[in-house]
C-alpha angles and dihedrals in degrees: 000000000000114000125211112214112218110199118200107214112176129102140144099236099225107124096058097040132179093031092040118049139161090266092050114016126195099274090071095050126088095237096155118023130342100303127069118251089249093054091047090049092051093045091050090064101032104078129062112252136159093006094306122128124197134202120217109290122263109218124200112200142136134264095264094056101040097101093041089054093050092044096050093047091050091048089052091051092244123140102248094217118187116345112199116202117212112212088216136353112274099165127255103303097067090040094054091043091052090051091049093049091047092052092044089065089073106016122015090182094055116131114233126204104197114196139161111247096221103065127109115229108162098182105066094174092055092047094049089048087058090049089052091050090054095057093080090060091045090053090059092050102264126145105232126208128182124234127198120223102244118238098184139013094275117187096185097070135067116237138223116222108213125219090227139014112281121242133196095268096090090219123144118280127196115260118233098189148317119261124208121232103296134216117252096267093053092043089055091048093051092047090054093046093063097210098090128087133187113259106242095186091233119132139186124194146126118270092239092053097049090046089053089050092053090048090053102039109020106022092152089071096055102074100047094042093044090051091048091053097044091047093045118127132211116244122178090330095313126111109232112202113223107265102209095056092038091056090062093060116103118251101240140132124249089242094057096037100047121347099062090052102041121099098197096075130137131180126214110204114224116198097180126102115288137163135170087209088228096170144003089269088062091049089051091050095047094044094071107250116221125242091288093046094254127142118190128181124210109291092027125106128191120201117187092340131145137195092358141128119220115183130170116194097171126094110245095009116120114198117205127185123192123190094348123158127186092355133144113206120176122173124198131174092261106020142032128204122202115174143152107262092233089056094057092118089059093067088095088063089058089053090051090050092051091049090052089054091049093243110162089211088075093073111002130074117214087243115074115202120214134175091260097046132285145288137202133194114244100179137000132193137166095282104011143057131187119207137181110220125193118193122193119235110279094007127123138197119235121276101258151149137206133223100203111027144052124207140215117203121200115186111217100169131024127349130298126208103212126194118195113178104304098348127088123184142155120255115199132198114303091017125112140199134200122227110201121218110276096015116138105236147164138185125211134179106225093176137088097245131059114279117223125194139168114231120201113195121195127181149089095285126028103177121136089240092066092095141105113202117205100173137001120213113177102155119109128221 
């Protein structure tokens, strides 16, 4: 029975600010280990194990993240599979329904494993064993969810109330009901009772069964989402859902729309380690604090500190803490967070305050990811801007011109193929080229390694919207 992983890849990037932001939420960051959470999620369900076989993942994301998704899957050596682009965020119910309808076009009996792409599950074998245990319930038509054995009275998670006490078999158990995030007293009561699990938001079911559940419990979603899927168009290898129909779908979670109403539900208990990394306190906990409870990244130093997280994410920035206790300190190139560890959930309030002030740091990282690579601003003045630009092997920027600025390009790594009006030539390391105002130009990396250049812009207006695009070429050699 081949399983199609369906990875939910949205997010607003507020709880792990400043590393996670709206333009680059936490699933794309390497919070724990070398890989991003998204890459780890895809890898977890990309290789056969324990008798399970997986199709290429289907990813549901938005327009801003489409190239990041494709890039990170390619970097991880994982077949990207279909990437569905939501015209706007409508919560998990329309996203899951769109994935089911897309798969139904070729295989109505396909088995879907729906999972967030920003969770930490270190023990892949244990997780896949739980997936395998859920297949018996799927075969009889159940909708299967996965519950995490609670280790503390957590108030930040929803709970699953089981129909029976769980045992050590790991086999599916009937679900009595969903429980909203509790207060501390109720969380302590449920932990002691032993028949409650944390709701991981991970599901396993056949396409035909989840479509029947939507028909029974959320029929108003079917028509707009079906139209959006059938009218979808292909764009550079992505599947763009039709926006007009999609906009008519209700903004609602899969739990509220379907799961809390369905009767054919089973829960597979998972006793392995799991975290949704929902705040810096969770990152501290999952990063393995030392004997004094301290976690330090590279380029961070703790002196006489306790129960604290010190993390520097900026090149050339050394973060030092002295005499700190129960503190979260995260340094980025353009923003620094210092917070009491027990106030980690209030980081989202800081993001809201920055938005209210119009600070770009609230939502935008200094690094801007594009289909051909990325760029970041190094220095900005009244009439100039300096950028570092990295272009992937074989990739090219669009053919373009500018009304208000000229540009100087200095290649510092690799080789650039530069077109200026009717002339094309190669620019090697330590060489430069001048792009006059109004000239039609393009840059391409013809080599096998990333090409890095420094761009110096000068002019009366340096905004990213001062551009005329004549042709886009994103494909690599």
